[in-house]
N, C-alpha and C positions, 0 to 999 in steps of 0.2 A: 386393175385400178379399184374395183369395188371391194376386193379383199383387203387391199392396202388401206383404203379409207375406213373400212370396218375396224381394222386393227388399231388405227390412230384413235378412233372414237373410244374403243375399249380401253386403251391405255390411259386416256384422259379420265375416264370414269374411275379406273383403279387409283390414279393419283389423287382424285378428289376424295375417295374413300379413305385413303391413307391420311390425308390432311385432316379429315373430320375425326378420325380415330385419335390422332395426336392432340387435337383440340380438346376432345373429351377427356383424355388422360390428364392433360394439364389442369382442367377444371376439377378433376377428382383429387389430384395430388399436387397442388400449387407449391408445396414445400420442396418438391423434388425438381423444381425448375432451376434456372440459373441462380447461383448463390447470390444472396443479397448481403450487404454489410452487417445486417443484424441477425442473420440466421444462426450463425455459430454462437453468437453471444447470448441470444434469447434462450438457447437450449440449456444454459447454465442457471437460469433463473428458476425460482420456486414460486408457486402460487401463494406461499406464506410470506414471501419477501415484501416489504413495504414498497410503495411506488417510488421509482427512481433509485432503488437499491443497486449498487454495483459491487460485485464480489471483490474481496480484498486482493485476490490474485490477478484481477483484471484492471485494477487501478494503476495509474502511472502519473509520475510527476517529473518534470524536466529539471533534474537536480544534478546534471552531469559535472558541474563545477565542484561538487563535494565528493571526494574520493576517500578511500580508506587511508591513503597517505595524508590527505588534507586534514582528516580528523585528528591525526597525530599533532599537526601544527596547531589546530584549534585547542587541543588539550593543553599544549604548552602555554598558550595565551591565557587559558583559564586556570593555569597553575595546578594541573593534575596530570596523572598518567592515564592515557586512554585504556580502559578496561582493567585498570589496576585495582587491587583490593581497596575497598572503602574503609575508612577508620571508624565510622559510626553508621548506624542504621536504626530507625529511619532518619532521613534528613529533615531539615526545618525550612520554613518559609518566613520571610522572603528569601529567594535565591536569585543571584544575578547571573546574567549571561552576556554575550557579546554580539554586537551587530558586526558581522564578519565579512571581509572580502569585498570585491567590487560589485557583487550582486546583493550586498547588504542582507546576508542570511542571518536569521536569529538563531544563534547557537548557544547551548546551555549544557552544563554538566549536572546530571542527577544520579543519585546513588540508587542502584537497583539490585534486587535479588529475586531469584526464582521462588515461587510459592512452594512451601514445604519446610520440613525441619532441617536445621543445620546447613542451610544453603549460604554460600558466600556472597556478600554484598560487594558490588563493583561499581566503578565510575564509568558511566556511559554518556558519551557526547551525543546530544540530540539536536536535530534541527526542528525548531518549533514551526509546525505547518498548520496554521489555522484553517487552511483550505482542505485539510484531510480530516474526514470524520473519525478515523481510527489511527492507532499507533502501530509503527513498524519497527522491527529490529533487523539489522543486517545478519548475514550468516555468521560473521566473525563475532558479533555481540551475542547472538543466541548460543553459539558454541561456548563462549566464555561463561554465560549464565548457567548452562547445563553442566559445564565442568568436564565434559568428555569430548575433546577435540576429535573431529573425524567421524563422530557418531551420526546416525540418521537424524536429521532435523525435522521437527514437526512443523506443520503449517502455521500453528499458533502456540503461544506459550503464556501461561498465567504468571504475571510478573507484578511484584510490589515495586512501584516506581516512586522513590523518594518519600513514600508514606506507607501506611498500612492498608491503603485501598488497593485492591487487586485489579489490574488492568489486563485485558486480553491483548497481547501484542502479536501481530502477524509477521511472518517472515517476509522481508522485502523481496518482491518477485525478482527472480534471477534475470529475466529478460527485459526488465523495466529500465527506466533511466535514473533509478535511485537505488540500485541493488546494494550499494555500499553504505547507504545512509540509514541512520536511525531517525525515524520521524515521530515527533511528539504531536499526536493529533488532538482534535477537540474533545475526544472521549476523556482524555486525562484531565484537561482543564475543567470540564463540566463535572466529572466525578469528584474532584477535589475542591470544587467551588472556588476556583482561582481567578485572579485578575491578571491580565498581561499588560504590563506597562512598557512602552518603548520610548526611550529618551534619545532622540536623534542627535542632540547636541553632544552628549557624552558618549554616544554609541554603546549604551548599555540597555539591555532588556531585562525585565524583572518579572518573576512569577511571585505573586503575593496573595495573601488573604486580606481582604479589606478589614480595617480595624473596627468599623461600625457594624460588622456582622457578628 
């Protein structure tokens, strides 16, 4: 009985030592504890990023109603061929778009070409997304601008969008809810000092430069 009682006490002391060691390791390396929702995301940030910065590849927008096939229909409404060669470049402002579909998406056609010599300008259908700080291009659109279908696509592309101002357009994330969509972000509107006007009566949206500027 004495031996058995001694063994029980010894096992209890060993268990307490193990528990203390685990607690110490947790305090030394809290990042190795159970994963938190922000652990994987925070590792992608840089100390040079501004507060609230979200990497382009991590952004998402619920635009599942706009597909590659739907963009063909929008192009017909706007009177152009989607990703067809543009007659002129750069384009001019004002330029009208359409309030499209049951979700009232602001859709517009802008002529774009890749930065560089002798690059072909094409018609790209954009969804105007004032909630997006940056602009995106789908794989199909980026392929058309590069002019080499099937080639490796970069994560970003320097593009002249409807003007001589160069905009950095990012590849729409493949696993997002807007992989097929070209998103015209606030960077384009700010860079070109544009005003967005939305006429809900006529269902027309317009990008323009204010006359008094």
